[in-house]
Biopython code that builds the backbone (N, CA, C, O; Angstrom):
import numpy as np
from Bio.PDB.StructureBuilder import StructureBuilder

atoms = [
    (1, "MET", "N", (4.061, -16.080, -1.480)),
    (1, "MET", "CA", (5.245, -15.330, -1.856)),
    (1, "MET", "C", (6.075, -16.188, -2.805)),
    (1, "MET", "O", (6.276, -17.377, -2.557)),
    (2, "SER", "N", (6.548, -15.594, -3.874)),
    (2, "SER", "CA", (7.392, -16.325, -4.803)),
    (2, "SER", "C", (8.837, -16.264, -4.313)),
    (2, "SER", "O", (9.339, -15.208, -3.926)),
    (3, "ILE", "N", (9.480, -17.408, -4.342)),
    (3, "ILE", "CA", (10.874, -17.494, -3.917)),
    (3, "ILE", "C", (11.738, -17.380, -5.167)),
    (3, "ILE", "O", (11.488, -18.077, -6.151)),
    (4, "PRO", "N", (12.752, -16.514, -5.147)),
    (4, "PRO", "CA", (13.587, -16.313, -6.337)),
    (4, "PRO", "C", (14.224, -17.619, -6.825)),
    (4, "PRO", "O", (14.633, -18.473, -6.038)),
    (5, "LYS", "N", (14.288, -17.735, -8.133)),
    (5, "LYS", "CA", (14.833, -18.930, -8.774)),
    (5, "LYS", "C", (16.263, -19.252, -8.314)),
    (5, "LYS", "O", (16.549, -20.418, -8.037)),
    (6, "PRO", "N", (17.171, -18.271, -8.220)),
    (6, "PRO", "CA", (18.534, -18.606, -7.769)),
    (6, "PRO", "C", (18.555, -19.240, -6.367)),
    (6, "PRO", "O", (19.360, -20.130, -6.094)),
    (7, "TYR", "N", (17.661, -18.769, -5.487)),
    (7, "TYR", "CA", (17.592, -19.335, -4.139)),
    (7, "TYR", "C", (17.141, -20.792, -4.210)),
    (7, "TYR", "O", (17.704, -21.655, -3.536)),
    (8, "MET", "N", (16.131, -21.060, -5.024)),
    (8, "MET", "CA", (15.633, -22.423, -5.163)),
    (8, "MET", "C", (16.685, -23.336, -5.800)),
    (8, "MET", "O", (16.799, -24.507, -5.437)),
    (9, "GLN", "N", (17.449, -22.796, -6.748)),
    (9, "GLN", "CA", (18.520, -23.585, -7.357)),
    (9, "GLN", "C", (19.587, -23.927, -6.323)),
    (9, "GLN", "O", (20.082, -25.054, -6.290)),
    (10, "MET", "N", (19.942, -22.963, -5.479)),
    (10, "MET", "CA", (20.914, -23.216, -4.424)),
    (10, "MET", "C", (20.383, -24.267, -3.450)),
    (10, "MET", "O", (21.123, -25.133, -2.983)),
    (11, "LYS", "N", (19.096, -24.173, -3.155)),
    (11, "LYS", "CA", (18.476, -25.135, -2.241)),
    (11, "LYS", "C", (18.543, -26.548, -2.814)),
    (11, "LYS", "O", (18.687, -27.516, -2.068)),
    (12, "GLU", "N", (18.441, -26.666, -4.131)),
    (12, "GLU", "CA", (18.547, -27.969, -4.800)),
    (12, "GLU", "C", (19.979, -28.493, -4.804)),
    (12, "GLU", "O", (20.219, -29.665, -4.513)),
    (13, "THR", "N", (20.931, -27.614, -5.136)),
    (13, "THR", "CA", (22.309, -28.073, -5.306)),
    (13, "THR", "C", (23.105, -28.120, -4.008)),
    (13, "THR", "O", (24.018, -28.933, -3.870)),
    (14, "ARG", "N", (22.767, -27.260, -3.062)),
    (14, "ARG", "CA", (23.478, -27.197, -1.778)),
    (14, "ARG", "C", (22.480, -27.104, -0.620)),
    (14, "ARG", "O", (22.458, -26.110, 0.107)),
    (15, "PRO", "N", (21.656, -28.142, -0.454)),
    (15, "PRO", "CA", (20.616, -28.063, 0.580)),
    (15, "PRO", "C", (21.163, -27.860, 1.993)),
    (15, "PRO", "O", (20.520, -27.214, 2.821)),
    (16, "GLU", "N", (22.339, -28.406, 2.266)),
    (16, "GLU", "CA", (22.909, -28.270, 3.609)),
    (16, "GLU", "C", (23.261, -26.817, 3.928)),
    (16, "GLU", "O", (23.126, -26.381, 5.072)),
    (17, "LEU", "N", (23.710, -26.069, 2.919)),
    (17, "LEU", "CA", (24.025, -24.655, 3.128)),
    (17, "LEU", "C", (22.759, -23.838, 3.372)),
    (17, "LEU", "O", (22.719, -22.987, 4.260)),
    (18, "VAL", "N", (21.737, -24.105, 2.580)),
    (18, "VAL", "CA", (20.483, -23.363, 2.729)),
    (18, "VAL", "C", (19.818, -23.709, 4.063)),
    (18, "VAL", "O", (19.269, -22.828, 4.725)),
    (19, "GLU", "N", (19.863, -24.972, 4.460)),
    (19, "GLU", "CA", (19.301, -25.360, 5.763)),
    (19, "GLU", "C", (20.022, -24.644, 6.903)),
    (19, "GLU", "O", (19.387, -24.180, 7.850)),
    (20, "SER", "N", (21.337, -24.556, 6.809)),
    (20, "SER", "CA", (22.108, -23.850, 7.840)),
    (20, "SER", "C", (21.769, -22.371, 7.857)),
    (20, "SER", "O", (21.610, -21.776, 8.923)),
    (21, "TYR", "N", (21.660, -21.782, 6.680)),
    (21, "TYR", "CA", (21.306, -20.366, 6.577)),
    (21, "TYR", "C", (19.921, -20.116, 7.176)),
    (21, "TYR", "O", (19.733, -19.181, 7.954)),
    (22, "GLU", "N", (18.960, -20.952, 6.808)),
    (22, "GLU", "CA", (17.598, -20.779, 7.314)),
    (22, "GLU", "C", (17.529, -20.973, 8.827)),
    (22, "GLU", "O", (16.750, -20.306, 9.507)),
    (23, "ALA", "N", (18.344, -21.886, 9.351)),
    (23, "ALA", "CA", (18.405, -22.070, 10.811)),
    (23, "ALA", "C", (18.965, -20.806, 11.476)),
    (23, "ALA", "O", (18.457, -20.370, 12.509)),
    (24, "LEU", "N", (20.009, -20.221, 10.885)),
    (24, "LEU", "CA", (20.585, -18.993, 11.425)),
    (24, "LEU", "C", (19.547, -17.867, 11.436)),
    (24, "LEU", "O", (19.435, -17.130, 12.416)),
    (25, "VAL", "N", (18.800, -17.741, 10.356)),
    (25, "VAL", "CA", (17.738, -16.725, 10.281)),
    (25, "VAL", "C", (16.763, -16.901, 11.441)),
    (25, "VAL", "O", (16.395, -15.931, 12.103)),
    (26, "GLY", "N", (16.352, -18.130, 11.679)),
    (26, "GLY", "CA", (15.415, -18.408, 12.764)),
    (26, "GLY", "C", (15.996, -18.114, 14.131)),
    (26, "GLY", "O", (15.319, -17.543, 14.987)),
    (27, "HIS", "N", (17.244, -18.500, 14.345)),
    (27, "HIS", "CA", (17.898, -18.238, 15.635)),
    (27, "HIS", "C", (18.048, -16.736, 15.882)),
    (27, "HIS", "O", (17.847, -16.268, 17.002)),
    (28, "CYS", "N", (18.398, -15.986, 14.843)),
    (28, "CYS", "CA", (18.531, -14.534, 14.995)),
    (28, "CYS", "C", (17.187, -13.904, 15.363)),
    (28, "CYS", "O", (17.134, -13.011, 16.209)),
    (29, "ALA", "N", (16.116, -14.357, 14.744)),
    (29, "ALA", "CA", (14.790, -13.809, 15.036)),
    (29, "ALA", "C", (14.372, -14.082, 16.473)),
    (29, "ALA", "O", (13.703, -13.258, 17.098)),
    (30, "LYS", "N", (14.764, -15.234, 16.995)),
    (30, "LYS", "CA", (14.380, -15.625, 18.359)),
    (30, "LYS", "C", (15.333, -15.084, 19.426)),
    (30, "LYS", "O", (15.104, -15.281, 20.620)),
    (31, "ALA", "N", (16.387, -14.413, 19.004)),
    (31, "ALA", "CA", (17.429, -13.972, 19.938)),
    (31, "ALA", "C", (17.045, -12.750, 20.768)),
    (31, "ALA", "O", (17.772, -12.377, 21.689)),
    (32, "GLY", "N", (15.931, -12.134, 20.459)),
    (32, "GLY", "CA", (15.564, -10.922, 21.184)),
    (32, "GLY", "C", (14.065, -10.742, 21.270)),
    (32, "GLY", "O", (13.301, -11.628, 20.886)),
    (33, "PRO", "N", (13.646, -9.596, 21.774)),
    (33, "PRO", "CA", (12.230, -9.371, 22.069)),
    (33, "PRO", "C", (11.382, -8.827, 20.915)),
    (33, "PRO", "O", (10.179, -8.638, 21.094)),
    (34, "LEU", "N", (11.958, -8.572, 19.751)),
    (34, "LEU", "CA", (11.184, -7.965, 18.665)),
    (34, "LEU", "C", (10.154, -8.937, 18.108)),
    (34, "LEU", "O", (10.410, -10.135, 17.991)),
    (35, "ASP", "N", (8.980, -8.400, 17.766)),
    (35, "ASP", "CA", (7.949, -9.235, 17.148)),
    (35, "ASP", "C", (8.196, -9.318, 15.639)),
    (35, "ASP", "O", (9.072, -8.639, 15.103)),
    (36, "ALA", "N", (7.413, -10.157, 14.970)),
    (36, "ALA", "CA", (7.622, -10.420, 13.546)),
    (36, "ALA", "C", (7.525, -9.150, 12.701)),
    (36, "ALA", "O", (8.290, -8.981, 11.751)),
    (37, "LYS", "N", (6.605, -8.270, 13.035)),
    (37, "LYS", "CA", (6.439, -7.033, 12.261)),
    (37, "LYS", "C", (7.666, -6.127, 12.410)),
    (37, "LYS", "O", (8.156, -5.577, 11.423)),
    (38, "MET", "N", (8.155, -5.975, 13.629)),
    (38, "MET", "CA", (9.326, -5.130, 13.854)),
    (38, "MET", "C", (10.570, -5.735, 13.195)),
    (38, "MET", "O", (11.391, -5.017, 12.625)),
    (39, "ILE", "N", (10.697, -7.046, 13.278)),
    (39, "ILE", "CA", (11.826, -7.719, 12.621)),
    (39, "ILE", "C", (11.780, -7.457, 11.116)),
    (39, "ILE", "O", (12.806, -7.165, 10.500)),
    (40, "ALA", "N", (10.594, -7.562, 10.531)),
    (40, "ALA", "CA", (10.448, -7.330, 9.091)),
    (40, "ALA", "C", (10.853, -5.903, 8.714)),
    (40, "ALA", "O", (11.517, -5.690, 7.699)),
    (41, "LEU", "N", (10.452, -4.931, 9.531)),
    (41, "LEU", "CA", (10.824, -3.535, 9.248)),
    (41, "LEU", "C", (12.332, -3.326, 9.367)),
    (41, "LEU", "O", (12.931, -2.621, 8.555)),
    (42, "CYS", "N", (12.938, -3.936, 10.370)),
    (42, "CYS", "CA", (14.394, -3.812, 10.547)),
    (42, "CYS", "C", (15.144, -4.439, 9.383)),
    (42, "CYS", "O", (16.123, -3.874, 8.896)),
    (43, "LYS", "N", (14.690, -5.604, 8.935)),
    (43, "LYS", "CA", (15.365, -6.263, 7.814)),
    (43, "LYS", "C", (15.209, -5.466, 6.533)),
    (43, "LYS", "O", (16.133, -5.403, 5.722)),
    (44, "LEU", "N", (14.044, -4.855, 6.345)),
    (44, "LEU", "CA", (13.860, -4.001, 5.172)),
    (44, "LEU", "C", (14.800, -2.807, 5.235)),
    (44, "LEU", "O", (15.457, -2.483, 4.246)),
    (45, "ALA", "N", (14.869, -2.153, 6.384)),
    (45, "ALA", "CA", (15.751, -0.995, 6.532)),
    (45, "ALA", "C", (17.210, -1.375, 6.292)),
    (45, "ALA", "O", (17.952, -0.628, 5.653)),
    (46, "THR", "N", (17.617, -2.522, 6.798)),
    (46, "THR", "CA", (18.999, -2.983, 6.611)),
    (46, "THR", "C", (19.284, -3.233, 5.131)),
    (46, "THR", "O", (20.344, -2.865, 4.627)),
    (47, "SER", "N", (18.344, -3.853, 4.447)),
    (47, "SER", "CA", (18.507, -4.126, 3.017)),
    (47, "SER", "C", (18.631, -2.833, 2.222)),
    (47, "SER", "O", (19.447, -2.724, 1.307)),
    (48, "MET", "N", (17.808, -1.858, 2.589)),
    (48, "MET", "CA", (17.857, -0.571, 1.904)),
    (48, "MET", "C", (19.190, 0.132, 2.145)),
    (48, "MET", "O", (19.804, 0.654, 1.214)),
    (49, "ALA", "N", (19.631, 0.141, 3.403)),
    (49, "ALA", "CA", (20.879, 0.825, 3.740)),
    (49, "ALA", "C", (22.067, 0.191, 3.025)),
    (49, "ALA", "O", (23.020, 0.877, 2.655)),
    (50, "ALA", "N", (21.999, -1.130, 2.833)),
    (50, "ALA", "CA", (23.082, -1.826, 2.141)),
    (50, "ALA", "C", (22.976, -1.706, 0.627)),
    (50, "ALA", "O", (23.892, -2.108, -0.091)),
    (51, "GLY", "N", (21.863, -1.155, 0.133)),
    (51, "GLY", "CA", (21.683, -0.996, -1.311)),
    (51, "GLY", "C", (21.415, -2.302, -2.032)),
    (51, "GLY", "O", (21.810, -2.468, -3.186)),
    (52, "LEU", "N", (20.742, -3.237, -1.358)),
    (52, "LEU", "CA", (20.489, -4.561, -1.914)),
    (52, "LEU", "C", (19.067, -4.653, -2.452)),
    (52, "LEU", "O", (18.125, -4.881, -1.693)),
    (53, "GLU", "N", (18.914, -4.478, -3.749)),
    (53, "GLU", "CA", (17.587, -4.432, -4.364)),
    (53, "GLU", "C", (16.812, -5.729, -4.162)),
    (53, "GLU", "O", (15.655, -5.695, -3.744)),
    (54, "GLY", "N", (17.424, -6.857, -4.450)),
    (54, "GLY", "CA", (16.725, -8.130, -4.301)),
    (54, "GLY", "C", (16.281, -8.374, -2.871)),
    (54, "GLY", "O", (15.167, -8.836, -2.627)),
    (55, "ALA", "N", (17.161, -8.059, -1.925)),
    (55, "ALA", "CA", (16.810, -8.224, -0.517)),
    (55, "ALA", "C", (15.699, -7.260, -0.117)),
    (55, "ALA", "O", (14.804, -7.634, 0.641)),
    (56, "ALA", "N", (15.742, -6.029, -0.614)),
    (56, "ALA", "CA", (14.688, -5.066, -0.298)),
    (56, "ALA", "C", (13.345, -5.535, -0.844)),
    (56, "ALA", "O", (12.325, -5.408, -0.165)),
    (57, "HIS", "N", (13.331, -6.069, -2.048)),
    (57, "HIS", "CA", (12.086, -6.618, -2.599)),
    (57, "HIS", "C", (11.598, -7.775, -1.733)),
    (57, "HIS", "O", (10.420, -7.837, -1.379)),
    (58, "SER", "N", (12.499, -8.684, -1.395)),
    (58, "SER", "CA", (12.129, -9.841, -0.580)),
    (58, "SER", "C", (11.600, -9.421, 0.783)),
    (58, "SER", "O", (10.579, -9.930, 1.245)),
    (59, "HIS", "N", (12.298, -8.490, 1.425)),
    (59, "HIS", "CA", (11.874, -8.063, 2.762)),
    (59, "HIS", "C", (10.614, -7.198, 2.720)),
    (59, "HIS", "O", (9.881, -7.126, 3.707)),
    (60, "THR", "N", (10.358, -6.547, 1.596)),
    (60, "THR", "CA", (9.074, -5.850, 1.442)),
    (60, "THR", "C", (7.943, -6.872, 1.410)),
    (60, "THR", "O", (6.925, -6.693, 2.079)),
    (61, "ARG", "N", (8.117, -7.942, 0.634)),
    (61, "ARG", "CA", (7.092, -8.994, 0.585)),
    (61, "ARG", "C", (6.885, -9.623, 1.963)),
    (61, "ARG", "O", (5.753, -9.834, 2.397)),
    (62, "LYS", "N", (7.988, -9.917, 2.641)),
    (62, "LYS", "CA", (7.886, -10.531, 3.967)),
    (62, "LYS", "C", (7.240, -9.581, 4.970)),
    (62, "LYS", "O", (6.495, -10.022, 5.846)),
    (63, "ALA", "N", (7.514, -8.295, 4.852)),
    (63, "ALA", "CA", (6.909, -7.318, 5.760)),
    (63, "ALA", "C", (5.400, -7.236, 5.540)),
    (63, "ALA", "O", (4.636, -7.117, 6.498)),
    (64, "LEU", "N", (4.976, -7.299, 4.293)),
    (64, "LEU", "CA", (3.538, -7.317, 4.014)),
    (64, "LEU", "C", (2.895, -8.548, 4.641)),
    (64, "LEU", "O", (1.811, -8.467, 5.218)),
    (65, "GLU", "N", (3.572, -9.686, 4.523)),
    (65, "GLU", "CA", (3.060, -10.923, 5.131)),
    (65, "GLU", "C", (3.014, -10.828, 6.653)),
    (65, "GLU", "O", (2.165, -11.450, 7.291)),
    (66, "ALA", "N", (3.923, -10.052, 7.232)),
    (66, "ALA", "CA", (3.965, -9.881, 8.692)),
    (66, "ALA", "C", (2.930, -8.875, 9.187)),
    (66, "ALA", "O", (2.808, -8.653, 10.391)),
    (67, "GLY", "N", (2.181, -8.263, 8.259)),
    (67, "GLY", "CA", (1.126, -7.338, 8.655)),
    (67, "GLY", "C", (1.437, -5.871, 8.483)),
    (67, "GLY", "O", (0.644, -5.024, 8.895)),
    (68, "CYS", "N", (2.564, -5.547, 7.887)),
    (68, "CYS", "CA", (2.902, -4.148, 7.641)),
    (68, "CYS", "C", (2.062, -3.614, 6.479)),
    (68, "CYS", "O", (1.683, -4.354, 5.571)),
    (69, "THR", "N", (1.788, -2.326, 6.534)),
    (69, "THR", "CA", (1.048, -1.692, 5.447)),
    (69, "THR", "C", (2.025, -1.070, 4.449)),
    (69, "THR", "O", (3.168, -0.778, 4.803)),
    (70, "PRO", "N", (1.588, -0.867, 3.217)),
    (70, "PRO", "CA", (2.454, -0.175, 2.263)),
    (70, "PRO", "C", (2.924, 1.188, 2.780)),
    (70, "PRO", "O", (4.066, 1.579, 2.536)),
    (71, "ALA", "N", (2.056, 1.912, 3.490)),
    (71, "ALA", "CA", (2.454, 3.217, 4.031)),
    (71, "ALA", "C", (3.580, 3.075, 5.046)),
    (71, "ALA", "O", (4.486, 3.908, 5.078)),
    (72, "GLU", "N", (3.541, 2.038, 5.874)),
    (72, "GLU", "CA", (4.619, 1.815, 6.851)),
    (72, "GLU", "C", (5.927, 1.494, 6.141)),
    (72, "GLU", "O", (6.992, 1.947, 6.561)),
    (73, "LEU", "N", (5.849, 0.723, 5.078)),
    (73, "LEU", "CA", (7.065, 0.342, 4.354)),
    (73, "LEU", "C", (7.665, 1.535, 3.626)),
    (73, "LEU", "O", (8.885, 1.684, 3.567)),
    (74, "GLU", "N", (6.812, 2.377, 3.077)),
    (74, "GLU", "CA", (7.318, 3.590, 2.435)),
    (74, "GLU", "C", (7.938, 4.519, 3.482)),
    (74, "GLU", "O", (8.918, 5.209, 3.199)),
    (75, "HIS", "N", (7.374, 4.537, 4.680)),
    (75, "HIS", "CA", (7.927, 5.358, 5.752)),
    (75, "HIS", "C", (9.345, 4.903, 6.086)),
    (75, "HIS", "O", (10.214, 5.733, 6.355)),
    (76, "VAL", "N", (9.586, 3.595, 6.072)),
    (76, "VAL", "CA", (10.945, 3.082, 6.311)),
    (76, "VAL", "C", (11.903, 3.682, 5.291)),
    (76, "VAL", "O", (13.006, 4.100, 5.643)),
    (77, "ALA", "N", (11.488, 3.725, 4.029)),
    (77, "ALA", "CA", (12.346, 4.326, 2.996)),
    (77, "ALA", "C", (12.587, 5.800, 3.276)),
    (77, "ALA", "O", (13.715, 6.276, 3.151)),
    (78, "LEU", "N", (11.549, 6.526, 3.651)),
    (78, "LEU", "CA", (11.685, 7.958, 3.922)),
    (78, "LEU", "C", (12.612, 8.235, 5.104)),
    (78, "LEU", "O", (13.350, 9.220, 5.103)),
    (79, "LEU", "N", (12.571, 7.360, 6.112)),
    (79, "LEU", "CA", (13.404, 7.562, 7.299)),
    (79, "LEU", "C", (14.899, 7.509, 6.996)),
    (79, "LEU", "O", (15.706, 8.037, 7.761)),
    (80, "GLY", "N", (15.267, 6.885, 5.905)),
    (80, "GLY", "CA", (16.676, 6.800, 5.540)),
    (80, "GLY", "C", (17.238, 8.062, 4.926)),
    (80, "GLY", "O", (18.450, 8.169, 4.740)),
    (81, "THR", "N", (16.384, 9.021, 4.607)),
    (81, "THR", "CA", (16.837, 10.223, 3.904)),
    (81, "THR", "C", (17.982, 10.955, 4.609)),
    (81, "THR", "O", (18.987, 11.243, 3.960)),
    (82, "PRO", "N", (17.882, 11.269, 5.905)),
    (82, "PRO", "CA", (18.972, 12.024, 6.536)),
    (82, "PRO", "C", (20.303, 11.266, 6.561)),
    (82, "PRO", "O", (21.369, 11.879, 6.490)),
    (83, "THR", "N", (20.243, 9.950, 6.662)),
    (83, "THR", "CA", (21.465, 9.152, 6.771)),
    (83, "THR", "C", (22.030, 8.757, 5.407)),
    (83, "THR", "O", (23.236, 8.842, 5.177)),
    (84, "LEU", "N", (21.147, 8.324, 4.508)),
    (84, "LEU", "CA", (21.587, 7.782, 3.221)),
    (84, "LEU", "C", (21.562, 8.802, 2.092)),
    (84, "LEU", "O", (22.276, 8.653, 1.100)),
    (85, "GLY", "N", (20.744, 9.831, 2.241)),
    (85, "GLY", "CA", (20.620, 10.853, 1.210)),
    (85, "GLY", "C", (19.340, 10.694, 0.398)),
    (85, "GLY", "O", (18.724, 9.629, 0.367)),
    (86, "PHE", "N", (18.964, 11.779, -0.251)),
    (86, "PHE", "CA", (17.725, 11.816, -1.024)),
    (86, "PHE", "C", (17.713, 10.817, -2.181)),
    (86, "PHE", "O", (16.714, 10.120, -2.355)),
    (87, "PRO", "N", (18.784, 10.718, -2.981)),
    (87, "PRO", "CA", (18.750, 9.749, -4.085)),
    (87, "PRO", "C", (18.577, 8.305, -3.600)),
    (87, "PRO", "O", (17.851, 7.527, -4.219)),
    (88, "ALA", "N", (19.235, 7.949, -2.505)),
    (88, "ALA", "CA", (19.087, 6.592, -1.969)),
    (88, "ALA", "C", (17.663, 6.366, -1.483)),
    (88, "ALA", "O", (17.103, 5.286, -1.672)),
    (89, "MET", "N", (17.077, 7.383, -0.859)),
    (89, "MET", "CA", (15.687, 7.254, -0.413)),
    (89, "MET", "C", (14.763, 7.033, -1.605)),
    (89, "MET", "O", (13.867, 6.191, -1.546)),
    (90, "MET", "N", (14.969, 7.771, -2.666)),
    (90, "MET", "CA", (14.126, 7.608, -3.852)),
    (90, "MET", "C", (14.280, 6.198, -4.439)),
    (90, "MET", "O", (13.298, 5.587, -4.861)),
    (91, "ARG", "N", (15.506, 5.693, -4.464)),
    (91, "ARG", "CA", (15.756, 4.326, -4.936)),
    (91, "ARG", "C", (15.018, 3.332, -4.043)),
    (91, "ARG", "O", (14.327, 2.439, -4.534)),
    (92, "ASN", "N", (15.169, 3.492, -2.735)),
    (92, "ASN", "CA", (14.554, 2.566, -1.790)),
    (92, "ASN", "C", (13.033, 2.630, -1.859)),
    (92, "ASN", "O", (12.358, 1.603, -1.781)),
    (93, "ARG", "N", (12.504, 3.820, -2.004)),
    (93, "ARG", "CA", (11.054, 3.989, -2.128)),
    (93, "ARG", "C", (10.546, 3.281, -3.380)),
    (93, "ARG", "O", (9.474, 2.676, -3.365)),
    (94, "SER", "N", (11.311, 3.358, -4.452)),
    (94, "SER", "CA", (10.893, 2.682, -5.688)),
    (94, "SER", "C", (10.927, 1.162, -5.513)),
    (94, "SER", "O", (10.083, 0.461, -6.070)),
    (95, "TRP", "N", (11.890, 0.649, -4.748)),
    (95, "TRP", "CA", (11.943, -0.793, -4.498)),
    (95, "TRP", "C", (10.722, -1.256, -3.708)),
    (95, "TRP", "O", (10.163, -2.316, -3.987)),
    (96, "VAL", "N", (10.314, -0.466, -2.730)),
    (96, "VAL", "CA", (9.101, -0.803, -1.971)),
    (96, "VAL", "C", (7.895, -0.793, -2.905)),
    (96, "VAL", "O", (7.082, -1.717, -2.894)),
    (97, "ARG", "N", (7.791, 0.242, -3.700)),
    (97, "ARG", "CA", (6.644, 0.360, -4.608)),
    (97, "ARG", "C", (6.630, -0.720, -5.689)),
    (97, "ARG", "O", (5.562, -1.109, -6.161)),
    (98, "ASP", "N", (7.818, -1.209, -6.085)),
    (98, "ASP", "CA", (7.859, -2.326, -7.053)),
    (98, "ASP", "C", (6.995, -3.480, -6.547)),
    (98, "ASP", "O", (6.301, -4.139, -7.322)),
    (99, "VAL", "N", (7.048, -3.709, -5.249)),
    (99, "VAL", "CA", (6.324, -4.831, -4.638)),
    (99, "VAL", "C", (4.900, -4.442, -4.247)),
    (99, "VAL", "O", (3.948, -5.163, -4.547)),
    (100, "THR", "N", (4.760, -3.304, -3.579)),
    (100, "THR", "CA", (3.438, -2.956, -3.047)),
    (100, "THR", "C", (2.427, -2.636, -4.159)),
    (100, "THR", "O", (1.229, -2.858, -3.988)),
    (101, "GLU", "N", (2.898, -2.125, -5.275)),
    (101, "GLU", "CA", (1.967, -1.817, -6.361)),
    (101, "GLU", "C", (1.485, -3.074, -7.074)),
    (101, "GLU", "O", (0.456, -3.044, -7.748)),
    (102, "LYS", "N", (2.218, -4.183, -6.932)),
    (102, "LYS", "CA", (1.784, -5.467, -7.494)),
    (102, "LYS", "C", (0.839, -6.193, -6.541)),
    (102, "LYS", "O", (0.009, -6.998, -6.964)),
    (103, "ALA", "N", (0.979, -5.892, -5.233)),
    (103, "ALA", "CA", (0.198, -6.619, -4.219)),
    (103, "ALA", "C", (-1.259, -6.199, -4.215)),
    (103, "ALA", "O", (-2.048, -6.714, -3.424)),
]
sb = StructureBuilder()
sb.init_structure("model")
sb.init_model(0)
sb.init_chain("A")
sb.init_seg("    ")
for serial, (resi, resn, name, xyz) in enumerate(atoms, 1):
    if name == "N":
        sb.init_residue(resn, " ", resi, " ")
    sb.init_atom(name, np.array(xyz, "f"), 0.0, 1.0, " ", f" {name:<3s}", serial, name[0])
structure = sb.get_structure()
């Protein structure tokens, strides 16, 4: 998985902040009973609901690494339709496809 350049730059200039952030990510993942695949789907859904394109791309890649299929990831986008609306679902679906069509 390619790590975005801005993240790597932050890691170089402020390693203590990135280390703290990465520790928080790990603690949150271990805080409950969800497995890696379910965590990946939840993070993707959260990114989509917040309208965060970069995060949605990142969490799509991570979900694929966790064993999710492209069809499962597209389903996450479709599930947002009643809550977020059709245009948001189409946007989110395109973000998933940006990644899955390259994979």
